[in-house]
Each structure stands twice: as structure tokens, then as C-alpha cells.
C-alpha positions as CSV (number, residue, x, y, z in Angstrom):
1,M,9.7,13.5,-27.2
2,W,6.6,11.3,-27.2
3,T,3.2,13.1,-27.7
4,Q,-0.2,12.0,-28.2
5,E,0.1,12.4,-31.9
6,T,3.5,10.6,-32.2
7,L,1.9,7.8,-30.3
8,K,-1.1,7.7,-32.5
9,E,1.1,7.7,-35.7
10,T,3.3,4.9,-34.1
11,V,0.2,2.7,-33.3
12,K,-1.2,3.2,-36.9
13,E,2.0,2.4,-38.5
14,K,3.2,-0.6,-36.5
15,L,0.0,-2.1,-35.3
16,A,-1.9,-2.0,-38.6
17,D,-2.0,-5.8,-38.9
18,F,-2.9,-6.7,-35.4
19,L,-5.9,-6.4,-33.1
20,L,-5.0,-4.7,-29.7
21,V,-7.2,-6.0,-26.9
22,I,-6.8,-4.1,-23.5
23,V,-8.3,-6.1,-20.6
24,S,-8.9,-4.5,-17.2
25,N,-11.4,-4.6,-14.3
26,R,-12.2,-1.0,-14.7
27,Q,-13.8,0.4,-17.8
28,P,-12.7,3.5,-19.6
29,F,-16.3,4.9,-19.9
30,T,-19.5,4.1,-18.1
31,H,-23.0,4.9,-19.0
32,I,-25.2,6.4,-16.3
33,V,-28.9,7.6,-16.1
34,K,-29.4,11.3,-15.8
35,S,-32.8,13.1,-16.2
36,Q,-34.2,9.7,-17.3
37,K,-31.5,9.6,-20.2
38,I,-28.5,7.3,-20.5
39,I,-25.4,9.5,-21.0
40,C,-21.8,8.3,-21.5
41,Q,-19.2,9.4,-18.9
42,R,-15.4,9.1,-19.0
43,E,-13.8,7.3,-16.1
44,A,-11.0,9.1,-14.1
45,G,-7.5,7.7,-13.6
46,G,-4.1,7.2,-15.3
47,L,-5.1,4.0,-16.9
48,V,-7.7,5.8,-18.9
49,T,-5.5,8.6,-19.7
50,A,-2.7,6.4,-20.9
51,L,-4.7,3.7,-22.8
52,H,-7.6,5.8,-24.3
53,P,-5.6,7.4,-27.2
54,V,-3.9,4.1,-27.9
55,M,-7.1,2.4,-28.4
56,Q,-8.5,5.3,-30.6
57,A,-5.4,4.9,-32.8
58,A,-5.5,1.1,-32.9
59,Q,-9.2,0.8,-33.3
60,G,-9.1,-2.2,-31.0
61,T,-11.1,-3.6,-28.2
62,W,-11.3,-2.9,-24.7
63,I,-12.6,-5.6,-22.3
64,A,-13.8,-4.7,-18.9
65,A,-16.5,-5.3,-16.3
66,G,-19.7,-3.5,-16.4
67,S,-20.7,-1.6,-13.2
68,R,-24.5,-0.8,-13.5
69,P,-27.4,-1.9,-15.4
70,S,-27.3,1.1,-17.8
71,D,-23.9,-0.1,-18.8
72,F,-25.5,-3.1,-20.6
73,Q,-28.6,-1.4,-22.0
74,V,-26.4,0.3,-24.6
75,L,-24.5,-2.8,-25.8
76,N,-25.1,-4.2,-29.3
77,K,-25.5,-7.9,-30.1
78,D,-21.7,-8.4,-29.6
79,R,-22.1,-7.0,-26.1
80,K,-19.9,-4.0,-27.1
81,V,-20.4,-0.2,-27.4
82,M,-18.3,1.9,-29.6
83,L,-16.3,4.7,-28.1
84,P,-15.9,7.7,-27.7
85,P,-19.4,8.7,-28.2
86,E,-18.4,11.7,-30.2
87,N,-16.0,10.0,-32.6
88,P,-16.4,6.1,-32.2
89,S,-13.1,4.4,-33.0
90,Y,-12.8,1.3,-30.7
91,G,-15.1,-1.2,-29.0
92,L,-15.8,-1.6,-25.3
93,R,-16.9,-5.2,-24.6
94,R,-18.4,-5.4,-21.1
95,I,-18.5,-8.5,-18.9
96,S,-21.3,-8.9,-16.4
97,L,-20.4,-10.1,-12.9
98,S,-22.9,-11.2,-10.3
99,K,-22.8,-9.9,-6.6
100,E,-21.3,-13.1,-5.8
101,D,-18.5,-12.7,-8.3
102,I,-17.8,-9.2,-7.2
103,D,-17.7,-10.1,-3.4
104,G,-15.4,-13.2,-4.1
105,Y,-13.1,-12.1,-6.9
106,Y,-13.0,-8.2,-6.4
107,N,-13.8,-7.4,-2.9
108,G,-12.3,-10.6,-1.5
109,Y,-9.2,-12.0,-3.1
110,A,-8.2,-8.9,-4.9
111,S,-9.0,-6.2,-2.3
112,E,-8.6,-8.2,1.0
113,G,-6.0,-10.4,-0.2
114,L,-3.5,-9.1,-2.9
115,W,-4.0,-5.6,-2.3
116,P,-2.7,-5.4,1.3
117,L,-0.2,-8.2,0.6
118,C,1.5,-6.0,-2.0
119,H,1.1,-2.5,0.0
120,I,3.3,-3.2,3.0
121,S,1.3,-1.0,5.4
122,Y,0.7,-3.3,8.4
123,T,-2.7,-4.4,7.3
124,R,-3.2,-8.1,7.5
125,P,-4.2,-9.8,4.1
126,I,-7.2,-12.2,4.2
127,F,-7.0,-15.1,1.8
128,T,-9.9,-17.7,1.7
129,A,-10.4,-20.7,-0.5
130,A,-13.9,-19.5,-1.7
131,N,-12.3,-16.1,-2.8
132,W,-9.7,-17.8,-4.5
133,E,-12.2,-19.9,-6.5
134,S,-14.1,-16.8,-7.3
135,Y,-11.0,-15.1,-8.4
136,Q,-10.1,-18.1,-10.8
137,K,-13.7,-18.2,-12.2
138,V,-13.7,-14.4,-13.0
139,N,-10.3,-14.5,-14.6
140,R,-11.5,-17.4,-16.8
141,M,-14.6,-15.4,-17.7
142,F,-12.3,-12.7,-19.0
143,A,-10.0,-15.0,-20.7
144,E,-12.9,-16.6,-22.6
145,T,-14.3,-13.4,-23.7
146,V,-10.8,-12.4,-25.0
147,L,-10.8,-15.7,-27.1
148,K,-14.2,-15.0,-28.4
149,E,-13.3,-11.3,-29.3
150,I,-10.0,-12.3,-31.1
151,G,-11.0,-15.4,-33.1
152,D,-8.2,-16.2,-35.4
153,Q,-6.8,-12.6,-35.8
154,K,-3.3,-11.9,-34.7
155,A,-3.7,-10.0,-31.5
156,F,-1.6,-8.2,-28.6
157,V,-3.5,-8.7,-25.5
158,W,-2.6,-6.2,-22.7
159,V,-3.9,-7.0,-19.3
160,Q,-4.0,-4.5,-16.6
161,D,-3.2,-5.1,-12.9
162,F,-3.6,-7.5,-10.1
163,H,-7.2,-8.3,-10.6
164,L,-6.4,-10.3,-13.7
165,V,-3.3,-12.3,-13.0
166,L,-4.5,-15.6,-14.5
167,V,-6.1,-14.4,-17.8
168,G,-2.7,-15.0,-19.4
169,K,-2.5,-18.6,-18.0
170,Y,-6.0,-19.3,-19.4
171,L,-5.1,-17.8,-22.7
172,R,-2.0,-19.8,-23.0
173,E,-3.8,-23.1,-22.1
174,A,-6.1,-22.3,-25.1
175,N,-3.0,-23.0,-27.3
176,R,-3.5,-20.1,-29.6
177,S,-0.4,-19.2,-31.6
178,N,-2.0,-15.9,-32.9
179,I,-1.8,-14.2,-29.4
180,I,1.0,-12.2,-27.6
181,T,0.3,-11.4,-24.1
182,S,1.4,-8.7,-21.6
183,I,0.4,-7.6,-18.0
184,F,1.3,-4.3,-16.4
185,W,1.3,-4.5,-12.5
186,H,0.4,-1.0,-11.5
187,I,0.9,-1.4,-7.6
188,P,4.0,-2.4,-5.7
189,W,5.5,-6.0,-5.7
190,P,6.2,-6.9,-2.1
191,N,9.6,-8.3,-0.8
192,L,10.0,-12.1,-0.6
193,E,9.2,-12.5,3.1
194,V,5.8,-10.7,2.7
195,F,5.0,-12.4,-0.7
196,Q,5.4,-15.8,1.0
197,I,2.4,-15.1,3.1
198,C,0.2,-15.9,0.1
199,P,-1.4,-19.3,0.2
200,Q,-1.5,-19.3,-3.7
201,K,2.0,-17.8,-4.2
202,K,3.0,-20.5,-6.7
203,E,-0.2,-20.1,-8.7
204,I,0.3,-16.3,-8.8
205,L,3.9,-16.5,-10.0
206,E,2.9,-19.3,-12.6
207,G,0.0,-17.0,-13.9
208,L,2.3,-14.1,-14.4
209,L,5.0,-16.2,-16.1
210,A,2.4,-17.3,-18.4
211,Y,2.5,-13.9,-20.1
212,D,5.2,-12.9,-22.7
213,L,5.9,-9.6,-21.1
214,V,5.3,-8.5,-17.4
215,G,5.8,-4.8,-16.6
216,F,6.2,-3.0,-13.3
217,Q,6.3,0.7,-12.1
218,I,9.9,0.7,-10.9
219,R,13.0,-1.7,-11.0
220,Y,12.7,-2.5,-7.4
221,H,9.3,-4.0,-7.8
222,A,10.6,-6.0,-10.7
223,D,13.6,-7.2,-8.8
224,N,11.5,-8.3,-6.0
225,F,9.4,-10.4,-8.4
226,L,12.4,-11.9,-9.8
227,E,13.5,-13.0,-6.3
228,A,10.2,-14.6,-5.6
229,V,10.4,-16.5,-8.8
230,N,13.9,-17.6,-8.2
231,R,13.1,-18.8,-4.6
232,E,9.7,-20.5,-5.3
233,L,9.9,-22.0,-8.8
234,E,12.3,-24.2,-10.7
235,C,13.3,-21.7,-13.6
236,R,16.0,-20.0,-15.3
237,I,16.6,-16.4,-15.0
238,D,18.6,-14.6,-17.6
239,K,19.9,-11.4,-15.8
240,E,21.3,-10.0,-19.0
241,K,17.8,-10.1,-20.9
242,N,15.8,-9.7,-17.5
243,S,13.8,-12.7,-18.6
244,V,12.4,-15.9,-16.8
245,T,12.2,-19.3,-18.6
246,Y,9.6,-21.6,-16.9
247,Q,8.1,-24.6,-18.5
248,N,9.8,-23.8,-21.8
249,H,8.2,-20.5,-21.9
250,E,10.1,-17.2,-21.9
251,T,8.7,-14.0,-20.1
252,L,10.5,-10.7,-20.3
253,V,10.3,-8.6,-17.1
254,R,10.6,-4.8,-17.4
255,N,9.9,-1.6,-15.6
256,F,7.8,1.0,-17.2
257,P,7.1,4.2,-14.9
258,I,3.5,5.4,-15.7
259,S,3.1,9.1,-16.0
260,V,0.6,11.9,-16.9
261,D,0.0,14.2,-19.9
262,R,1.9,17.0,-18.6
263,E,1.2,19.3,-21.4
264,D,-2.6,18.9,-21.2
265,I,-2.7,19.3,-17.5
266,S,-0.6,22.4,-17.7
267,K,-2.9,24.1,-20.3
268,K,-5.9,23.3,-18.4
269,A,-4.7,24.5,-14.9
270,A,-3.3,27.8,-16.5
271,S,-6.5,28.5,-18.8
272,E,-8.3,31.7,-18.3
273,G,-11.4,30.1,-17.0
274,T,-9.6,28.9,-14.0
275,V,-9.1,32.4,-12.7
276,D,-12.8,32.9,-11.9
277,R,-13.0,29.2,-10.5
278,R,-10.1,29.9,-8.2
279,K,-12.1,33.0,-6.8
280,Q,-15.4,30.9,-6.5
281,L,-13.6,28.2,-4.5
282,R,-11.8,30.6,-2.2
283,E,-15.2,32.0,-1.3
284,E,-16.8,28.7,-1.0
285,F,-14.3,27.4,1.5
286,D,-13.4,30.5,3.1
287,L,-9.8,30.5,1.9
288,E,-9.2,34.3,1.4
289,N,-5.8,35.5,3.0
290,K,-5.0,31.9,3.9
291,K,-2.2,29.7,2.8
292,L,-3.5,26.3,1.3
293,V,-2.2,22.8,1.6
294,V,-4.1,20.3,-0.6
295,S,-4.1,16.5,-0.6
296,V,-6.2,14.2,-3.0
297,D,-6.7,10.7,-2.1
298,R,-9.1,7.7,-2.2
299,I,-9.9,6.8,1.4
300,D,-7.4,3.7,1.6
301,Y,-5.2,2.6,4.4
302,T,-2.2,2.7,2.0
303,K,-2.5,6.4,1.5
304,G,-1.2,7.6,4.9
305,I,-4.2,9.9,5.9
306,P,-4.1,9.2,9.7
307,E,-0.3,9.9,9.7
308,R,-1.0,13.1,7.8
309,L,-3.4,14.3,10.2
310,R,-1.0,13.5,13.2
311,A,1.6,15.6,11.5
312,I,-0.7,18.5,11.1
313,D,-1.6,18.4,14.5
314,L,1.9,18.4,15.5
315,F,2.9,21.2,13.0
316,F,0.3,23.5,14.9
317,E,1.8,22.5,18.2
318,K,5.3,23.4,16.9
319,Y,4.3,26.4,14.8
320,P,1.5,28.0,16.6
321,S,1.9,31.3,14.8
322,Y,0.3,29.6,11.7
323,K,-3.1,29.1,13.5
324,G,-5.7,31.0,11.5
325,K,-3.3,31.4,8.5
326,V,-3.2,28.0,6.9
327,V,-5.7,25.4,5.7
328,F,-5.3,21.9,5.0
329,F,-7.9,20.8,2.4
330,Q,-8.3,17.0,2.1
331,L,-10.3,15.6,-0.9
332,G,-11.1,12.0,-0.2
333,Q,-13.3,9.7,-2.3
334,I,-14.9,7.0,-0.1
335,S,-13.8,3.5,-1.1
336,R,-15.0,0.1,-0.4
337,I,-17.0,1.4,2.5
338,H,-18.9,-2.0,2.8
339,L,-15.6,-3.7,3.8
340,P,-15.1,-3.6,7.6
341,R,-11.4,-2.2,7.6
342,Y,-12.4,0.6,5.2
343,K,-15.5,1.4,7.4
344,E,-13.3,1.6,10.4
345,L,-10.6,3.7,8.6
346,N,-13.4,6.0,7.6
347,D,-14.7,6.3,11.0
348,S,-11.2,6.9,12.4
349,I,-10.4,9.5,10.0
350,N,-13.6,11.4,10.9
351,A,-12.9,11.3,14.6
352,M,-9.4,12.5,13.9
353,V,-10.4,15.5,11.9
354,E,-13.0,16.5,14.5
355,E,-10.2,16.2,17.2
356,V,-7.6,18.3,15.3
357,N,-10.1,21.0,14.4
358,W,-11.4,21.1,18.0
359,K,-8.0,21.5,19.4
360,H,-6.7,24.1,17.2
361,S,-9.7,26.0,15.9
362,Q,-10.1,29.8,16.8
363,N,-12.3,32.8,15.8
364,G,-14.1,30.7,13.3
365,W,-11.2,29.3,11.7
366,S,-10.7,25.4,11.5
367,P,-7.4,24.0,10.2
368,V,-8.7,21.0,8.3
369,I,-11.3,20.8,5.7
370,F,-12.3,17.3,4.6
371,S,-14.3,17.0,1.7
372,R,-15.8,13.7,0.3
373,N,-18.0,15.2,-2.3
374,Y,-17.4,14.6,-5.9
375,M,-14.9,17.3,-7.4
376,A,-14.6,17.6,-11.3
377,Y,-11.2,17.0,-12.4
378,D,-10.8,20.6,-13.7
379,D,-11.7,21.9,-10.3
380,I,-8.9,19.6,-8.8
381,L,-6.4,21.1,-11.1
382,V,-7.7,24.7,-9.8
383,L,-7.0,23.5,-6.4
384,Y,-3.5,22.5,-7.2
385,R,-2.8,25.8,-8.9
386,M,-4.1,27.6,-5.8
387,A,-2.1,25.6,-3.2
388,N,1.1,26.6,-1.6
389,A,2.0,23.0,-1.1
390,C,0.6,19.3,-1.9
391,I,1.1,16.4,0.5
392,V,1.4,13.1,-0.9
393,S,2.1,10.8,2.3
394,S,1.4,7.3,1.1
395,L,2.8,4.5,3.3
396,H,3.4,2.3,0.2
397,D,2.5,3.1,-3.5
398,G,3.3,1.7,-6.9
399,M,3.7,5.3,-8.5
400,N,1.1,7.8,-7.4
401,L,-0.1,10.1,-10.2
402,V,-1.5,12.8,-7.8
403,A,2.1,14.0,-7.2
404,K,2.9,14.2,-11.0
405,E,-0.5,15.9,-11.5
406,F,0.2,18.5,-8.9
407,V,3.7,19.3,-10.6
408,A,2.2,19.4,-14.1
409,A,-0.5,21.9,-13.0
410,R,2.4,24.4,-11.4
411,S,3.6,25.7,-14.8
412,D,3.9,28.9,-12.8
413,G,6.8,27.5,-11.0
414,Q,5.2,27.9,-7.5
415,G,4.0,25.4,-4.9
416,V,5.8,22.7,-2.9
417,L,5.5,19.0,-3.2
418,I,5.8,17.2,0.1
419,L,6.2,13.4,-1.0
420,S,6.5,10.2,0.7
421,Q,9.7,8.2,0.3
422,F,7.6,5.1,-0.1
423,T,6.0,6.2,-3.5
424,G,7.4,5.0,-6.7
425,V,7.3,8.6,-7.9
426,A,9.8,9.8,-5.2
427,R,12.5,8.1,-7.4
428,E,11.7,10.5,-10.1
429,L,10.6,13.8,-8.4
430,T,13.7,14.1,-6.3
431,D,13.3,17.8,-5.9
432,A,10.2,17.4,-3.8
433,L,10.5,17.6,0.0
434,I,10.8,13.8,0.7
435,I,9.4,12.7,4.1
436,N,8.9,9.5,6.2
437,P,5.3,9.5,6.9
438,Y,5.8,7.4,9.9
439,D,8.2,10.1,11.3
440,R,5.8,12.5,12.8
441,D,8.3,15.2,13.8
442,S,10.2,15.5,10.5
443,F,6.8,15.5,8.7
444,A,5.6,18.3,10.7
445,D,8.8,20.1,10.1
446,A,8.6,19.5,6.3
447,I,5.2,21.3,6.4
448,G,6.8,24.3,8.0
449,Q,9.7,24.3,5.4
450,A,7.2,24.1,2.5
451,L,5.3,27.1,3.8
452,N,8.5,29.0,4.5
453,M,10.3,28.3,1.1
454,S,11.3,31.2,-1.0
455,P,9.7,31.8,-4.4
456,D,13.1,31.4,-6.0
457,D,13.7,28.0,-4.4
458,Q,10.1,26.8,-5.3
459,E,10.7,27.9,-9.0
460,K,14.0,25.8,-9.3
461,R,12.5,22.8,-7.7
462,M,9.3,22.9,-9.8
463,K,11.2,23.7,-13.1
464,K,13.4,20.5,-12.6
465,M,10.4,18.3,-11.7
466,N,8.4,19.7,-14.8
467,E,11.4,18.9,-17.1
468,T,11.3,15.3,-15.8
469,L,7.6,15.0,-16.6
470,A,8.0,16.6,-20.0
471,Q,10.5,13.8,-20.8
472,N,8.7,10.8,-19.1
473,N,5.1,11.5,-20.1
474,I,2.1,9.0,-20.3
475,Y,2.7,8.6,-24.2
476,R,6.3,7.5,-23.6
477,W,5.1,4.9,-21.2
478,A,2.6,3.5,-23.5
479,G,5.0,3.7,-26.5
480,K,7.7,1.8,-24.5
481,V,5.3,-1.0,-23.7
482,L,4.1,-1.4,-27.3
483,S,7.6,-1.2,-28.6
484,Q,8.4,-4.3,-26.3
485,L,5.3,-6.1,-27.5
486,L,6.4,-5.4,-31.1
487,K,9.6,-7.4,-30.6
488,F,7.6,-10.7,-30.0
489,E,7.0,-13.2,-32.7
490,F,3.9,-14.9,-34.1
491,K,4.2,-18.5,-35.2
492,E,1.7,-19.8,-37.6
493,E,1.5,-22.7,-40.3
494,G,5.1,-23.7,-39.9
495,Y,6.3,-20.3,-40.3
496,E,7.5,-17.5,-38.0
497,T,6.2,-14.0,-38.6
498,S,8.8,-11.6,-36.9
499,V,7.4,-8.1,-36.1
500,G,10.5,-5.9,-35.7
501,I,10.5,-2.7,-33.8
502,L,10.0,-0.7,-37.1
503,G,6.9,-2.8,-37.8
504,E,8.4,-4.9,-40.7
505,S,6.9,-8.3,-41.2
506,K,9.3,-11.0,-42.5
507,R,8.4,-14.7,-43.4
508,R,10.9,-17.3,-42.6
509,P,10.8,-21.1,-42.4
């Protein structure tokens, strides 16, 4: 079984001769000002959870965009800061983006173009020539920074997600034989009919095929990608190897389901300190003697929050005996609020929460608590541990780690996961109550089923799902990707240096 320690040992043994460079839009740590002092704060999310221990072991470089002026005040002459602060082992190299860059590259092409294109949730993608130019510009900035960082060293460059599709292309154009490249696509890949909407569909595909390895969350997304490649480009697809040869370059296509550190989450959620915190949260939100159903989402139209609220409304209509006895707690971080469609979504959710609460409230009880306040990760785990059920009702999701975090937090064997069939994780956690978020009636009935489920049935389901997470944890994900990278070959000075899966180097003419 993969663990953090086995991953570290593997990286030290097999990557000793290579520089590992991770490239992402989001940085693993940020530097913020508090009480007139700059402090280092770890960012949340599965990306950091997975890759931070890899970088600690490999002592490589992470390249990402800085997000605030204080991020750049701590950089050395190489525009890097060593991390983590308590035991520095790798460098974070930050790229400075202007407001115009962010508007065009991130808010524009990535967020209003590629994001809705890939998440089939009936939100029209917006593509403009200006945003595409900005996307190309920023991707080239990242590639140039990678080249400066690597120099003549042999390096594995691991790019993350849809923001940086073209980085591999620009690296390949530099004709450096010392670089092996990979990209992991964290979000869904759409079906062919939807993908063909993209005006730059050929450029996007060519950008991805410039990498040596392309990874997706699930096989279905990888198959969608291969179908798009087959239809749009003159290429050769090897179905046995699951590879694409385009313009004399072969790209391997694989699926690597991302996960969480189940053991760590379980320990934190079950620690002695959480008992007091549970009591405090129950008092703070008036949850005593009530069943609790939780949801944790970024405010995004792909997460199915309006559909969830409609199902909750119908639940109380169909099961009025639960009024005053159940509270739905929605934790939602505001996202991209300056973009019109996100502002409209946020306003719509506010109105729906007010409507549901007005319709069903009685004797000082309201059915929905919607909190947008920052909540520490440990407190979120406490919420999971308290909850009778957790709802994940995404309309489309690459994986969704909230579902896995909830299961990992329930080492007590209790609680029910209500999970959308349109998440990648639904293929793994089959013992959840699987719902269609568009089917309001069955969604409402699933809530009723969850709240009526016997402790024995809960325990059987949760045990099976925890066994799945124990086997397919975050370290197995990272290890599988690195193992694939280690199968590639570096070519230099008329020789080929073959790096086998056991990390042995062989020189051959």
C-alpha cells in the first residue's frame, strides 16, 4: 500500500538524478500580512495535498503564479522562496501576472471558456480572440520560466490542469532533449460534440499532444479525449498502448484517479480535540437534538447548489415530520464573484435560501444554514464527523474530493454519502446513495432514505468505501504518475539514457 513514507522513499531512490518541476496556476503556499508581519500559509486543496510531499522528497521546484504583493516580498534573487518554512526542502518560483493577464488568461479563456466547455452543465462557454492571445502569452511566460529554472539539468516537468495546456508545446519548441513533460487534467474532458464548440480546438489538442504523458481522472474522460484527437487531427492512435503519435511525437494517455490521505483525515477527525469542537459548533449553529446534513462547495454553477436547494424544499413537502428536526448546513466559498454569471449565481442562491427558509421555518427553526465564512479545514472535518449525511450534487465533476474527505472522516462507520452520478468519484464510491441531481423527486427521496438508514447499513456502506480509499489513496495517485514518467527516455550526445521503472540508468548507442 502506498503511504507518504513509501512515496518519499520512491522519489529519493528513483528521482535522485533528475529535477522535478511542478507547474500550476495555484501555488502551494501563500504569504499574507497579519499584524504587520508576513506569514506563510498553506493553501487548501487536493493538488497541494498530493504534490507537497513529493516536492519535499524530490527537493525540486514548484512554479506558480503569485497572488498578492506580499508573495513577492519574500523572494530571493532567483524569484524563489524555500518551502515549507519549518523545514525548507524545495523552492517555489513565483510568476507575476498583471491584472490584464489575469483577466484575459485566467478569468477569460480558462474560466469563461475552457471551464464551462468541459463541465457540461448548460452554461455557455465564451471564447474571444483577445482572451486566447492572453492565454498564449501567459502559457509562454510559464514555459520560459521553466526553461530558465532547468537550464541543462535533466528534468521531469509536471504541469497541472487546463490553465496551462500550451506550456508543453512551448517547451517542445525549445528543442531541449533534457526535458520529459506531463500534464494532469483535473477536470472532465467533454464529449466530441461539445468539444467542437471550441474555436481553438485544434490548438488545444496539439498543445496536449506536445506532452509525453497526459493524465485524466477517469477512463471515460481519456476516451473522450482520444475521440476528439481521432476526429480533429491526422494522427495514429495505438489502442493497445493507449498512445497517440502526432507529428512524429508519441503521447501516452492514462487515467489516474486522484484521492486523499485517508489515514491522516481519519486521525484528525477522530482526535480528542474534536469532541469539544463538535459541542461548540452545535451550540454556535443551534444544532442540538437535530439531524445534520452538510455540503461543502465552492460557489460554482457546476456544483448543483440550486438543484440541491430545490430537492431540500421538496423533501420538506414530502416529509413534513422532519420540520424542526433536520438542519442542512451549506458551506460555500464565494468564487469569481466579479464575473457576471458567478454574481448572478450567488444572488440566485441567496434568494433560494431565503425562500426555502421562509416557506418551512417554524418556532425559531430554519431548515438551511448557508455560511460563506472561512472555516478551518479541521473544523470542516468536525462537521463531517457530526453529520448524519453529506450531499455532493455536482452537475459535472472531474473527481470531487469532498466526497472522499467525508468518507475518510467517518472511521466511526456512521453517516451517509448522497452522491451525484455525474462525479468521477461515483465510479469508486458505489456504496453511496447515487442520485441524479436533475431528478428533484428521487433526490428528495434519497435524503429521506439517508436520514432513515439503519446504523448497520450505514456501517456496511461506509466500511466498503473506506476500504476503497485506503487502497486508492493520494500517494498511490502520485506514485503511479511518477512511475509512468520514469519509463520515458532522455536522449543526449548521441546516446539514450533509459530510466527504467526501478530507476536504473543504462547507456546505449
